[in-house]
DRENNUGU-45125 format. One record per residue (C-alpha): residue in three letters; x, y, z. Coordinates in nm, 4 decimals. Layout:
// residues N
+-------+----------+----------+----------+
| bakol |        X |        Y |        Z |
+-------+----------+----------+----------+
|   ALA |        X |        Y |        Z |
...
+-------+----------+----------+----------+
// end
This chain:
// residues 303
+-------+----------+----------+----------+
| bakol |        X |        Y |        Z |
+-------+----------+----------+----------+
|   MET |   7.9899 |   9.5980 |   9.9743 |
|   LYS |   8.0059 |   9.2650 |  10.1510 |
|   VAL |   8.3710 |   9.1670 |  10.1139 |
|   ILE |   8.5487 |   8.8479 |  10.2114 |
|   VAL |   8.9266 |   8.8589 |  10.2476 |
|   ILE |   9.0982 |   8.5240 |  10.1992 |
|   GLY |   9.4286 |   8.5446 |  10.3842 |
|   GLY |   9.2853 |   8.8180 |  10.6053 |
|   SER |   9.4794 |   8.7125 |  10.9136 |
|   GLY |   9.8123 |   8.8103 |  10.7554 |
|   LEU |   9.9713 |   9.1522 |  10.7197 |
|   ILE |   9.8575 |   9.2429 |  10.3683 |
|   GLY |   9.5125 |   9.0866 |  10.3846 |
|   GLY |   9.4604 |   9.2027 |  10.7412 |
|   GLU |   9.5507 |   9.5616 |  10.6630 |
|   ALA |   9.3151 |   9.5521 |  10.3643 |
|   ALA |   9.0355 |   9.4111 |  10.5795 |
|   LEU |   9.0787 |   9.6835 |  10.8422 |
|   HIS |   9.0899 |   9.9621 |  10.5828 |
|   LEU |   8.7837 |   9.8352 |  10.3986 |
|   ALA |   8.5942 |   9.8097 |  10.7272 |
|   GLU |   8.6935 |  10.1680 |  10.8103 |
|   LEU |   8.5481 |  10.2744 |  10.4755 |
|   GLY |   8.2147 |  10.1206 |  10.5733 |
|   HIS |   8.2300 |   9.7887 |  10.3917 |
|   ASP |   8.0967 |   9.4735 |  10.5582 |
|   VAL |   8.4183 |   9.2715 |  10.5853 |
|   THR |   8.4698 |   8.9064 |  10.6762 |
|   ILE |   8.8066 |   8.7353 |  10.7157 |
|   MET |   8.8775 |   8.3836 |  10.5916 |
|   SER |   9.1909 |   8.1952 |  10.6942 |
|   ARG |   9.2851 |   7.8596 |  10.8378 |
|   LYS |   9.2972 |   7.9952 |  11.1924 |
|   PRO |   9.1315 |   8.2972 |  11.3547 |
|   PRO |   9.3496 |   8.6105 |  11.3575 |
|   VAL |   9.5413 |   8.6927 |  11.6741 |
|   ALA |   9.5561 |   9.0695 |  11.6276 |
|   PRO |   9.2793 |   9.2257 |  11.8413 |
|   ALA |   9.1572 |   9.4588 |  11.5666 |
|   LEU |   9.1254 |   9.1689 |  11.3210 |
|   ALA |   8.9633 |   8.9453 |  11.5817 |
|   GLU |   8.6756 |   9.1925 |  11.6004 |
|   LEU |   8.5827 |   9.1246 |  11.2369 |
|   PRO |   8.3583 |   8.8331 |  11.1363 |
|   PHE |   8.5581 |   8.5171 |  11.0686 |
|   VAL |   8.5006 |   8.2127 |  10.8479 |
|   ALA |   8.7457 |   7.9225 |  10.8678 |
|   GLY |   8.8793 |   7.8154 |  10.5314 |
|   ASP |   9.1849 |   7.6538 |  10.3758 |
|   TYR |   9.1801 |   7.7475 |  10.0089 |
|   ILE |   9.4296 |   7.4726 |   9.9247 |
|   ASN |   9.2563 |   7.1764 |  10.0871 |
|   ASP |   8.8939 |   7.2811 |  10.1404 |
|   ASP |   8.6077 |   7.2773 |   9.8932 |
|   LEU |   8.5175 |   7.6454 |   9.8865 |
|   GLY |   8.2223 |   7.5625 |   9.6669 |
|   ASP |   8.0370 |   7.4333 |   9.9723 |
|   GLY |   7.8445 |   7.7571 |  10.0279 |
|   ARG |   8.0743 |   7.9486 |  10.2592 |
|   LEU |   8.1431 |   8.2103 |   9.9884 |
|   ALA |   7.7733 |   8.2731 |   9.9230 |
|   GLY |   7.6306 |   8.6155 |  10.0002 |
|   PHE |   7.9447 |   8.8195 |   9.9341 |
|   ASP |   7.9784 |   9.0847 |   9.6655 |
|   ALA |   8.3569 |   9.0973 |   9.6437 |
|   LEU |   8.6686 |   8.8975 |   9.7242 |
|   VAL |   9.0180 |   9.0128 |   9.8147 |
|   PHE |   9.2533 |   8.7176 |   9.7712 |
|   SER |   9.5745 |   8.7643 |   9.9694 |
|   ALA |   9.7297 |   8.4208 |  10.0049 |
|   ALA |  10.0012 |   8.2229 |   9.8274 |
|   ALA |  10.2781 |   7.9753 |   9.8943 |
|   ASP |  10.6375 |   8.0953 |   9.9006 |
|   ILE |  10.9741 |   7.9626 |  10.0131 |
|   ARG |  10.8554 |   7.9426 |  10.3760 |
|   ASN |  10.6079 |   7.6718 |  10.2767 |
|   VAL |  10.8673 |   7.4431 |  10.1168 |
|   PRO |  10.9620 |   7.1571 |  10.3557 |
|   MET |  11.3184 |   7.1828 |  10.4795 |
|   ASP |  11.3533 |   6.8035 |  10.4716 |
|   GLY |  11.3193 |   6.7902 |  10.0933 |
|   SER |  11.0057 |   6.5759 |  10.1091 |
|   ARG |  10.8445 |   6.8031 |   9.8491 |
|   THR |  11.0093 |   7.0128 |   9.5820 |
|   PRO |  10.9405 |   7.3853 |   9.5463 |
|   GLU |  10.7734 |   7.3112 |   9.2140 |
|   GLU |  10.5313 |   7.0688 |   9.3796 |
|   VAL |  10.4435 |   7.3062 |   9.6618 |
|   TYR |  10.3934 |   7.6075 |   9.4367 |
|   ARG |  10.1992 |   7.4152 |   9.1727 |
|   GLU |   9.9492 |   7.2867 |   9.4286 |
|   ALA |   9.9074 |   7.6034 |   9.6353 |
|   ASN |   9.9386 |   7.8675 |   9.3632 |
|   ASP |   9.8885 |   7.7389 |   9.0092 |
|   THR |   9.6031 |   7.5030 |   9.0971 |
|   ALA |   9.4374 |   7.6122 |   9.4212 |
|   VAL |   9.4138 |   7.9868 |   9.3616 |
|   PRO |   9.2213 |   7.9737 |   9.0292 |
|   ARG |   9.0031 |   7.6980 |   9.1766 |
|   ALA |   8.9156 |   7.9243 |   9.4714 |
|   LEU |   8.8256 |   8.2086 |   9.2362 |
|   GLU |   8.6068 |   7.9775 |   9.0308 |
|   ALA |   8.4231 |   7.8883 |   9.3531 |
|   ALA |   8.3834 |   8.2601 |   9.4274 |
|   ARG |   8.2415 |   8.3220 |   9.0805 |
|   ASP |   7.9991 |   8.0324 |   9.1128 |
|   ALA |   7.8889 |   8.1618 |   9.4548 |
|   GLY |   7.7829 |   8.4921 |   9.3000 |
|   ILE |   8.0800 |   8.7115 |   9.3851 |
|   SER |   8.1221 |   8.9706 |   9.1100 |
|   ARG |   8.4496 |   9.1516 |   9.1886 |
|   VAL |   8.7933 |   9.0171 |   9.2827 |
|   VAL |   9.1223 |   9.1829 |   9.3695 |
|   TYR |   9.4036 |   8.9302 |   9.3696 |
|   ILE |   9.7277 |   9.0162 |   9.5485 |
|   GLY |  10.0162 |   8.9118 |   9.3280 |
|   THR |  10.3873 |   8.9839 |   9.3133 |
|   PHE |  10.6030 |   9.2156 |   9.1070 |
|   TYR |  10.8370 |   8.9404 |   8.9890 |
|   PRO |  10.6559 |   8.8538 |   8.6625 |
|   HIS |  10.6993 |   9.2206 |   8.5674 |
|   VAL |  11.0479 |   9.3001 |   8.6967 |
|   ALA |  11.2105 |   8.9575 |   8.6606 |
|   ALA |  11.0332 |   8.8121 |   8.3594 |
|   HIS |  11.3635 |   8.6541 |   8.2554 |
|   ARG |  11.3288 |   8.4200 |   8.5528 |
|   ILE |  10.9960 |   8.2743 |   8.4385 |
|   GLY |  11.0732 |   7.9134 |   8.3510 |
|   GLU |  11.3954 |   7.9334 |   8.5508 |
|   CYS |  11.2891 |   8.0135 |   8.9084 |
|   PRO |  11.0060 |   7.7922 |   9.0404 |
|   TYR |  10.8563 |   8.0690 |   9.2545 |
|   VAL |  10.8535 |   8.3353 |   8.9834 |
|   THR |  10.7206 |   8.0816 |   8.7330 |
|   SER |  10.4395 |   7.9774 |   8.9653 |
|   ARG |  10.3320 |   8.3310 |   9.0484 |
|   ALA |  10.3348 |   8.4239 |   8.6788 |
|   ASN |  10.1230 |   8.1201 |   8.5937 |
|   THR |   9.8783 |   8.2002 |   8.8731 |
|   ASP |   9.8463 |   8.5633 |   8.7730 |
|   LYS |   9.7610 |   8.4685 |   8.4149 |
|   ALA |   9.5131 |   8.2014 |   8.5236 |
|   VAL |   9.3381 |   8.4373 |   8.7644 |
|   ARG |   9.2992 |   8.7171 |   8.5112 |
|   ALA |   9.1793 |   8.4697 |   8.2482 |
|   LEU |   8.8688 |   8.4200 |   8.4657 |
|   ASN |   8.7660 |   8.7828 |   8.4114 |
|   SER |   8.4332 |   8.8255 |   8.2342 |
|   ASP |   8.1489 |   9.0748 |   8.1951 |
|   THR |   7.9949 |   8.9467 |   8.5185 |
|   PHE |   8.3122 |   8.8580 |   8.7105 |
|   THR |   8.5655 |   9.1418 |   8.7286 |
|   VAL |   8.9148 |   9.0272 |   8.8243 |
|   CYS |   9.2252 |   9.2422 |   8.8502 |
|   THR |   9.5564 |   9.1928 |   9.0259 |
|   LEU |   9.7777 |   9.4172 |   9.2344 |
|   ASP |  10.1372 |   9.3072 |   9.1903 |
|   LEU |  10.3453 |   9.4129 |   9.4878 |
|   PRO |  10.7127 |   9.4623 |   9.5713 |
|   PHE |  10.8509 |   9.4059 |   9.9238 |
|   VAL |  10.5786 |   9.5020 |  10.1729 |
|   LEU |  10.6422 |   9.6592 |  10.5125 |
|   GLY |  10.3986 |   9.7163 |  10.7968 |
|   HIS |  10.2678 |   9.6142 |  11.1350 |
|   ILE |   9.9307 |   9.5262 |  11.2833 |
|   PRO |   9.9330 |   9.5623 |  11.6635 |
|   GLY |   9.9109 |   9.2275 |  11.8367 |
|   THR |  10.1135 |   9.0400 |  11.5779 |
|   GLN |  10.4749 |   8.9311 |  11.6028 |
|   VAL |  10.6712 |   8.8252 |  11.2949 |
|   PRO |  10.9999 |   8.6506 |  11.3866 |
|   HIS |  11.2073 |   8.7755 |  11.0942 |
|   ILE |  11.0899 |   9.1344 |  11.1507 |
|   GLY |  11.1775 |   9.1064 |  11.5182 |
|   ALA |  11.5209 |   8.9798 |  11.4180 |
|   LEU |  11.5675 |   9.2707 |  11.1769 |
|   VAL |  11.4794 |   9.5264 |  11.4447 |
|   ASN |  11.7171 |   9.3712 |  11.6955 |
|   TYR |  11.9890 |   9.3421 |  11.4296 |
|   ALA |  11.9534 |   9.7126 |  11.3523 |
|   ALA |  11.9574 |   9.7990 |  11.7219 |
|   GLY |  12.2857 |   9.6141 |  11.7681 |
|   ASN |  12.1337 |   9.3446 |  11.9867 |
|   ILE |  12.2672 |   9.0492 |  11.7832 |
|   PRO |  12.6443 |   9.0977 |  11.8101 |
|   ASP |  12.7350 |   8.7681 |  11.6421 |
|   MET |  12.5527 |   8.8633 |  11.3223 |
|   PRO |  12.7778 |   9.0341 |  11.0630 |
|   VAL |  12.6793 |   9.3939 |  10.9946 |
|   PHE |  12.6662 |   9.4803 |  10.6244 |
|   ALA |  12.4248 |   9.5307 |  10.3360 |
|   PRO |  12.3839 |   9.3009 |  10.0369 |
|   LYS |  12.4416 |   9.4285 |   9.6866 |
|   GLY |  12.1453 |   9.5533 |   9.4867 |
|   GLY |  11.8110 |   9.6915 |   9.5903 |
|   THR |  11.4397 |   9.6896 |   9.5244 |
|   ASN |  11.1097 |   9.8734 |   9.5489 |
|   HIS |  10.9162 |   9.8815 |   9.8756 |
|   ILE |  10.5612 |   9.9687 |   9.9738 |
|   THR |  10.3734 |   9.9749 |  10.3038 |
|   SER |  10.0816 |   9.7495 |  10.3866 |
|   LYS |   9.8710 |  10.0601 |  10.4510 |
|   SER |   9.9376 |  10.1890 |  10.1002 |
|   VAL |   9.8493 |   9.8457 |   9.9620 |
|   ALA |   9.5222 |   9.8510 |  10.1572 |
|   GLN |   9.4344 |  10.1853 |  10.0020 |
|   ALA |   9.5128 |  10.0455 |   9.6566 |
|   VAL |   9.2940 |   9.7416 |   9.7269 |
|   ALA |   9.0005 |   9.9685 |   9.8070 |
|   GLY |   9.0646 |  10.1634 |   9.4881 |
|   ALA |   9.0877 |   9.8451 |   9.2830 |
|   LEU |   8.7584 |   9.7137 |   9.4220 |
|   GLU |   8.5897 |  10.0351 |   9.3114 |
|   ASN |   8.7725 |  10.1160 |   8.9886 |
|   GLY |   8.9982 |   9.8282 |   8.8865 |
|   GLU |   8.9717 |   9.7312 |   8.5207 |
|   GLY |   8.8916 |   9.3672 |   8.4674 |
|   GLY |   9.1756 |   9.1559 |   8.3368 |
|   LYS |   9.4431 |   9.4089 |   8.4299 |
|   ALA |   9.7607 |   9.3439 |   8.6314 |
|   TYR |   9.8653 |   9.6595 |   8.8137 |
|   LEU |  10.2313 |   9.6858 |   8.9118 |
|   ILE |  10.2372 |   9.9141 |   9.2152 |
|   GLY |  10.5094 |  10.0339 |   9.4493 |
|   ASP |  10.6436 |  10.3257 |   9.6454 |
|   GLU |  11.0152 |  10.3851 |   9.7108 |
|   ASN |  11.3153 |  10.2449 |   9.5264 |
|   LEU |  11.5999 |  10.1823 |   9.7711 |
|   SER |  11.9306 |  10.0030 |   9.7604 |
|   TRP |  11.9607 |   9.7411 |  10.0335 |
|   LYS |  12.2236 |   9.9661 |  10.1898 |
|   GLU |  11.9800 |  10.2587 |  10.2026 |
|   TYR |  11.6995 |  10.0375 |  10.3277 |
|   LEU |  11.8962 |   9.8760 |  10.6094 |
|   GLU |  12.0530 |  10.2056 |  10.7148 |
|   ARG |  11.7033 |  10.3444 |  10.7664 |
|   TRP |  11.6334 |  10.0572 |  11.0059 |
|   PHE |  11.9580 |  10.1179 |  11.1933 |
|   ALA |  11.8787 |  10.4885 |  11.2264 |
|   ALA |  11.5230 |  10.4225 |  11.3434 |
|   ALA |  11.6537 |  10.1788 |  11.6036 |
|   GLY |  11.8828 |  10.4475 |  11.7468 |
|   ASN |  12.1952 |  10.2911 |  11.6040 |
|   PRO |  12.2890 |  10.4925 |  11.2916 |
|   THR |  12.5508 |  10.3002 |  11.0962 |
|   GLU |  12.7251 |  10.3367 |  10.7612 |
|   LEU |  12.6962 |   9.9894 |  10.6145 |
|   GLU |  12.9505 |   9.8217 |  10.3924 |
|   VAL |  12.8078 |   9.6554 |  10.0815 |
|   ARG |  12.9238 |   9.2975 |  10.0380 |
|   ASP |  12.8442 |   9.0215 |   9.7910 |
|   ASP |  13.1008 |   8.7665 |   9.9031 |
|   ILE |  12.8776 |   8.6212 |  10.1751 |
|   ASP |  12.5033 |   8.5703 |  10.2120 |
|   HIS |  12.3236 |   8.8247 |  10.4256 |
|   PRO |  12.1704 |   8.6493 |  10.7298 |
|   LEU |  11.8380 |   8.8354 |  10.7068 |
|   LEU |  11.8221 |   8.9086 |  10.3335 |
|   PRO |  11.9671 |   8.5896 |  10.1837 |
|   ASN |  12.0002 |   8.5185 |   9.8146 |
|   ALA |  11.7319 |   8.2516 |   9.8538 |
|   ILE |  11.4652 |   8.5222 |   9.8724 |
|   MET |  11.6147 |   8.7396 |   9.5991 |
|   PHE |  11.4004 |   8.5971 |   9.3230 |
|   ALA |  11.5067 |   8.8663 |   9.0750 |
|   GLY |  11.8595 |   8.7310 |   9.1151 |
|   ALA |  12.1374 |   8.7716 |   9.3698 |
|   GLY |  12.2652 |   9.1302 |   9.3697 |
|   ALA |  11.9941 |   9.2498 |   9.1321 |
|   THR |  11.8611 |   9.6044 |   9.1460 |
|   VAL |  11.4884 |   9.6389 |   9.0827 |
|   SER |  11.3650 |   9.9934 |   9.0293 |
|   TYR |  11.0435 |  10.1314 |   8.8809 |
|   ASP |  10.7795 |  10.4000 |   8.9318 |
|   THR |  10.4055 |  10.3448 |   8.9241 |
|   PRO |  10.2517 |  10.5765 |   8.6624 |
|   ALA |  10.0315 |  10.8560 |   8.7972 |
|   GLU |   9.7305 |  10.7315 |   8.6008 |
|   ILE |   9.7483 |  10.3922 |   8.7714 |
|   ARG |   9.7765 |  10.5498 |   9.1156 |
|   GLU |   9.4772 |  10.7674 |   9.0312 |
|   ARG |   9.2702 |  10.4664 |   8.9232 |
|   LEU |   9.3639 |  10.2938 |   9.2475 |
|   GLY |   9.2546 |  10.5815 |   9.4666 |
|   ASN |   9.5855 |  10.7693 |   9.4819 |
|   TYR |   9.7277 |  10.5466 |   9.7524 |
|   ALA |   9.9789 |  10.7162 |   9.9816 |
|   THR |  10.3476 |  10.7207 |   9.8890 |
|   GLY |  10.6626 |  10.8219 |  10.0724 |
|   GLN |  10.5556 |  10.6103 |  10.3658 |
|   ILE |  10.8555 |  10.3818 |  10.4211 |
|   ASP |  11.0281 |  10.5819 |  10.6958 |
|   THR |  10.7036 |  10.6149 |  10.8908 |
|   ALA |  10.6382 |  10.2428 |  10.8653 |
|   ILE |  10.9905 |  10.1526 |  10.9759 |
|   ALA |  10.9551 |  10.3804 |  11.2789 |
|   GLU |  10.6227 |  10.2186 |  11.3710 |
|   VAL |  10.7655 |   9.8688 |  11.3413 |
|   VAL |  11.0751 |   9.9516 |  11.5464 |
|   GLN |  10.8628 |  10.1054 |  11.8197 |
|   ALA |  10.6430 |   9.7942 |  11.8291 |
|   TYR |  10.9344 |   9.5508 |  11.8620 |
|   LEU |  11.1834 |   9.7340 |  12.0856 |
+-------+----------+----------+----------+
// end
C-alpha cells in the first residue's frame, strides 16, 4: 500500500511510518517540517500543515491509505492567554481534522487509521467539562462519521504512550530521566496519586498496521498495555536510571513532571482497563508487556 502518515515526524506517527515501511509498504511522511530523526529522514517527505493548508490541492493524490497522527493539546495553548483552550482545540481538532480526512477521501484514499485518545472512553464524564476531552471526543465522532463503503475509517484510542526514535530529543522525557537518576536535586521526589494505562509507540505501530489491514470501518478501538499506579510507573524509571527509590505518594502538591494540568481524567484519578483479546487479534496481536523494555531504551538514550 502507498501510505501517507500525517504527523509522521512525531513519536507515534514516526514509529508507525517506520514499522509500515519495514512491512514493505510505500510510506511518505507529511508534517510541517522535515523529521530530524535519521531513520525518518530517509522516508519520502511532503510538507503539509493540516490546520492551515488546503490539503485538497493534490498533495494527497496517489495514496491508498492515511494514518492521521496529529492533534492539538495543552502544549499548543498560548501561555499568554491570547487564545483559549476551546479556541485552539476547536480549530485544530474539531474543524481541521475532519476537513483533512475529507480531502483524503476526495483525493482517492480509501483507508484511514486515526490516532485518538482514550479519554472519551475512560473519562466520558469530562466531556462537556474539560475542553481537551470534549474536543477529542467531538473529533473522534466526526472522523468516524466519514466512514462509508468506499472510505474505511477507524480510530485507535491510546493511553499514555512511551517510546524513543533515535535522533530525537524530547525535553520533558529528558527531564524525567534526569529526575529519576537524581540529577535534579531541587525537584521534590514523590509520586502523584492515581495511575493510568500505558503503551509503547512500537506496540501502537503494530496496531496501526493491523488496523490498516483489518480495522472495521466506523469503529473506535480502545487499546493499551499495562495498568500502573503513578508510584509504580515512576519507580520503574528510578530503577532503570540506577537509582531505585521507594516513592511517597502525595496529593497535597502538584507533581513537577506529572502535573494535574495534564491529568484530563481528573486529578488523582486511577484509569485501568484491559484490551479484549478479540480486539488485539483484529489489530494484529500487537506486543504487550513492553513498558519496562521501553523505559530502559529511553533511559539509555538520554543518560
